[in-house]
N, CA, C and O of each residue as an XYZ file, in Angstrom:
308
protein
N     -52.481     31.279    -76.818
C     -51.671     30.182    -76.335
C     -52.443     28.859    -76.377
O     -51.898     27.831    -76.779
N     -53.710     28.891    -75.962
C     -54.528     27.687    -75.986
C     -54.775     27.224    -77.421
O     -54.785     26.024    -77.696
N     -54.972     28.173    -78.328
C     -55.172     27.823    -79.741
C     -53.938     27.128    -80.312
O     -54.063     26.165    -81.068
N     -52.755     27.611    -79.956
C     -51.517     26.993    -80.419
C     -51.412     25.556    -79.908
O     -51.027     24.656    -80.654
N     -51.750     25.344    -78.648
C     -51.718     23.992    -78.082
C     -52.727     23.087    -78.783
O     -52.438     21.922    -79.056
N     -53.907     23.624    -79.070
C     -54.943     22.859    -79.765
C     -54.470     22.448    -81.155
O     -54.583     21.282    -81.532
N     -53.945     23.398    -81.911
C     -53.485     23.111    -83.279
C     -52.318     22.124    -83.269
O     -52.237     21.242    -84.123
N     -51.421     22.277    -82.303
C     -50.281     21.364    -82.200
C     -50.758     19.946    -81.909
O     -50.267     18.990    -82.509
N     -51.707     19.806    -80.994
C     -52.217     18.474    -80.684
C     -52.980     17.886    -81.867
O     -52.965     16.674    -82.081
N     -53.643     18.742    -82.628
C     -54.360     18.286    -83.828
C     -53.382     17.719    -84.859
O     -53.614     16.650    -85.423
N     -52.306     18.433    -85.095
C     -51.283     17.972    -86.049
C     -50.654     16.675    -85.548
O     -50.451     15.744    -86.328
N     -50.344     16.609    -84.257
C     -49.752     15.402    -83.690
C     -50.698     14.207    -83.831
O     -50.257     13.093    -84.113
N     -51.985     14.438    -83.637
C     -52.969     13.364    -83.792
C     -53.023     12.873    -85.235
O     -53.010     11.668    -85.486
N     -53.085     13.806    -86.181
C     -53.104     13.423    -87.600
C     -51.863     12.609    -87.960
O     -51.953     11.580    -88.630
N     -50.717     13.081    -87.509
C     -49.467     12.387    -87.839
C     -49.414     11.010    -87.188
O     -48.928     10.056    -87.797
N     -49.903     10.897    -85.971
C     -49.911      9.617    -85.270
C     -50.820      8.609    -85.955
O     -50.465      7.440    -86.111
N     -51.993      9.072    -86.361
C     -52.929      8.178    -87.058
C     -52.343      7.725    -88.394
O     -52.398      6.544    -88.735
N     -51.786      8.669    -89.145
C     -51.186      8.318    -90.438
C     -50.065      7.307    -90.242
O     -49.963      6.334    -90.989
N     -49.229      7.537    -89.241
C     -48.136      6.604    -88.973
C     -48.668      5.231    -88.574
O     -48.239      4.212    -89.115
N     -49.602      5.206    -87.625
C     -50.112      3.938    -87.103
C     -50.801      3.102    -88.180
O     -50.575      1.896    -88.276
N     -51.633      3.743    -88.983
C     -52.346      3.002    -90.031
C     -51.368      2.468    -91.070
O     -51.452      1.308    -91.473
N     -50.450      3.311    -91.498
C     -49.481      2.878    -92.519
C     -48.574      1.787    -91.970
O     -48.292      0.807    -92.659
N     -48.122      1.950    -90.750
C     -47.268      0.921    -90.134
C     -48.025     -0.392    -89.993
O     -47.463     -1.459    -90.239
N     -49.299     -0.326    -89.599
C     -50.102     -1.538    -89.438
C     -50.243     -2.294    -90.761
O     -50.240     -3.524    -90.785
N     -50.366     -1.545    -91.860
C     -50.526     -2.193    -93.163
C     -49.209     -2.675    -93.753
O     -49.169     -3.712    -94.416
N     -48.128     -1.931    -93.518
C     -46.868     -2.265    -94.191
C     -45.839     -2.896    -93.274
O     -44.967     -3.626    -93.746
N     -45.915     -2.634    -91.968
C     -44.898     -3.133    -91.050
C     -43.583     -2.376    -91.160
O     -42.573     -2.788    -90.589
N     -43.595     -1.268    -91.894
C     -42.377     -0.504    -92.128
C     -42.409      0.814    -91.347
O     -43.324      1.624    -91.499
N     -41.374      1.008    -90.498
C     -41.262      2.267    -89.767
C     -41.004      3.428    -90.734
O     -41.535      4.523    -90.552
N     -40.194      3.180    -91.753
C     -39.852      4.237    -92.715
C     -41.092      4.679    -93.494
O     -41.328      5.876    -93.654
N     -41.873      3.732    -93.972
C     -43.075      4.065    -94.732
C     -44.092      4.757    -93.826
O     -44.763      5.698    -94.251
N     -44.205      4.300    -92.592
C     -45.095      4.958    -91.636
C     -44.660      6.385    -91.378
O     -45.493      7.286    -91.282
N     -43.354      6.595    -91.265
C     -42.826      7.946    -91.051
C     -43.089      8.870    -92.220
O     -43.443     10.034    -92.037
N     -42.913      8.341    -93.433
C     -43.183      9.149    -94.631
C     -44.661      9.529    -94.682
O     -45.000     10.674    -94.982
N     -45.529      8.581    -94.393
C     -46.971      8.870    -94.396
C     -47.311      9.913    -93.338
O     -48.157     10.777    -93.568
N     -46.659      9.838    -92.184
C     -46.932     10.793    -91.104
C     -46.542     12.211    -91.497
O     -47.144     13.171    -91.016
N     -45.556     12.356    -92.353
C     -45.124     13.682    -92.810
C     -45.970     14.160    -93.987
O     -46.341     15.332    -94.053
N     -46.271     13.265    -94.902
C     -47.004     13.646    -96.121
C     -48.467     13.968    -95.827
O     -49.024     14.885    -96.431
N     -49.095     13.241    -94.921
C     -50.525     13.428    -94.640
C     -50.865     14.860    -94.217
O     -51.804     15.434    -94.770
N     -50.144     15.463    -93.260
C     -50.475     16.849    -92.897
C     -50.230     17.840    -94.041
O     -50.956     18.825    -94.181
N     -49.212     17.575    -94.850
C     -48.947     18.448    -96.000
C     -50.121     18.396    -96.970
O     -50.560     19.430    -97.474
N     -50.624     17.205    -97.229
C     -51.786     17.057    -98.120
C     -53.009     17.755    -97.534
O     -53.747     18.425    -98.257
N     -53.226     17.603    -96.236
C     -54.373     18.262    -95.602
C     -54.287     19.771    -95.705
O     -55.277     20.431    -96.018
N     -53.113     20.322    -95.444
C     -52.936     21.774    -95.512
C     -53.175     22.273    -96.937
O     -53.705     23.367    -97.135
N     -52.790     21.484    -97.910
C     -52.957     21.861    -99.307
C     -54.402     21.712    -99.776
O     -54.934     22.594   -100.451
N     -55.028     20.609    -99.421
C     -56.353     20.296    -99.967
C     -57.525     20.883    -99.181
O     -58.583     21.132    -99.760
N     -57.363     21.106    -97.887
C     -58.486     21.590    -97.076
C     -59.031     22.934    -97.558
O     -60.250     23.087    -97.627
N     -58.185     23.922    -97.896
C     -58.749     25.173    -98.410
C     -59.548     24.974    -99.707
O     -60.557     25.645    -99.922
N     -59.101     24.064   -100.559
C     -59.852     23.777   -101.794
C     -61.195     23.129   -101.463
O     -62.213     23.454   -102.074
N     -61.194     22.227   -100.512
C     -62.421     21.565   -100.058
C     -63.406     22.598    -99.506
O     -64.588     22.592    -99.851
N     -62.899     23.488    -98.640
C     -63.762     24.513    -98.039
C     -64.306     25.468    -99.095
O     -65.464     25.883    -99.025
N     -63.475     25.817   -100.068
C     -63.895     26.715   -101.148
C     -65.017     26.076   -101.969
O     -65.992     26.741   -102.319
N     -64.876     24.793   -102.271
C     -65.910     24.079   -103.027
C     -67.227     24.072   -102.267
O     -68.274     24.351   -102.852
N     -67.197     23.759   -100.975
C     -68.428     23.709   -100.194
C     -69.048     25.088   -100.026
O     -70.272     25.218    -99.991
N     -68.218     26.111    -99.923
C     -68.751     27.475    -99.834
C     -69.450     27.838   -101.139
O     -70.514     28.456   -101.127
N     -68.852     27.453   -102.262
C     -69.461     27.718   -103.562
C     -70.799     26.999   -103.686
O     -71.769     27.579   -104.173
N     -70.861     25.744   -103.250
C     -72.118     24.995   -103.309
C     -73.176     25.620   -102.410
O     -74.347     25.695   -102.783
N     -72.765     26.070   -101.222
C     -73.703     26.714   -100.301
C     -74.242     28.007   -100.908
O     -75.445     28.264   -100.859
N     -73.359     28.816   -101.478
C     -73.787     30.073   -102.098
C     -74.735     29.823   -103.265
O     -75.720     30.540   -103.440
N     -74.430     28.796   -104.065
C     -75.293     28.451   -105.198
C     -76.681     28.045   -104.708
O     -77.691     28.434   -105.295
N     -76.727     27.265   -103.635
C     -78.016     26.822   -103.086
C     -78.803     28.002   -102.516
O     -80.012     28.101   -102.724
N     -78.115     28.900   -101.794
C     -78.784     30.077   -101.241
C     -79.315     30.970   -102.351
O     -80.411     31.520   -102.242
N     -78.537     31.114   -103.416
C     -78.973     31.931   -104.548
C     -80.218     31.323   -105.197
O     -81.148     32.041   -105.566
N     -80.226     30.013   -105.329
C     -81.380     29.315   -105.905
C     -82.604     29.491   -105.011
O     -83.708     29.702   -105.513
N     -82.421     29.409   -103.693
C     -83.536     29.577   -102.755
C     -84.062     31.006   -102.754
O     -85.262     31.219   -102.584
N     -83.188     31.985   -102.939
C     -83.626     33.383   -103.027
C     -84.533     33.574   -104.233
O     -85.520     34.306   -104.152
N     -84.220     32.938   -105.332
C     -85.048     33.029   -106.536
C     -86.426     32.459   -106.311
O     -87.412     33.013   -106.797
N     -86.513     31.374   -105.593
C     -87.816     30.764   -105.291
C     -88.646     31.662   -104.393
O     -89.857     31.783   -104.572
N     -87.992     32.288   -103.428
C     -88.700     33.183   -102.508
C     -89.260     34.377   -103.267
O     -90.395     34.791   -103.028
N     -88.472     34.931   -104.177
C     -88.923     36.088   -104.953
C     -90.132     35.730   -105.807
O     -91.076     36.513   -105.913
N     -90.103     34.549   -106.413
C     -91.210     34.133   -107.265
C     -92.454     33.905   -106.431
O     -93.541     34.310   -106.842
N     -92.331     33.264   -105.261
C     -93.508     33.005   -104.438
C     -94.092     34.283   -103.879
O     -95.312     34.379   -103.740
N     -93.276     35.268   -103.554
C     -93.769     36.564   -103.073
C     -94.497     37.273   -104.187
O     -95.561     37.851   -103.964
N     -93.935     37.238   -105.400
C     -94.557     37.913   -106.549
C     -95.902     37.279   -106.879
O     -96.847     37.981   -107.238
N     -95.995     35.962   -106.760
C     -97.233     35.273   -107.095
C     -98.309     35.508   -106.037
O     -99.498     35.435   -106.345
N     -97.914     35.785   -104.807
C     -98.900     35.962   -103.752
C     -99.540     37.355   -103.795
O    -100.569     37.577   -103.156
N     -98.948     38.290   -104.537
C     -99.513     39.668   -104.620
C    -100.488     39.798   -105.724
O    -101.048     40.875   -105.929
């Protein structure tokens, strides 16, 4: 229940910010409303791709570091 409230408030915050910024720049309630709806849709779509990219970069870095550790251990024997 608390998680649902947290996620709901998060979405409301994103939508409010998108609306406020767009309205401040354009002065249009309609354009602000469209931005408030489109912004969360874009986040839901793009965030998994963003996380996947960073996970791939992290795995690549860990793999590279494992190779260095293996070489340094081999050289120390």
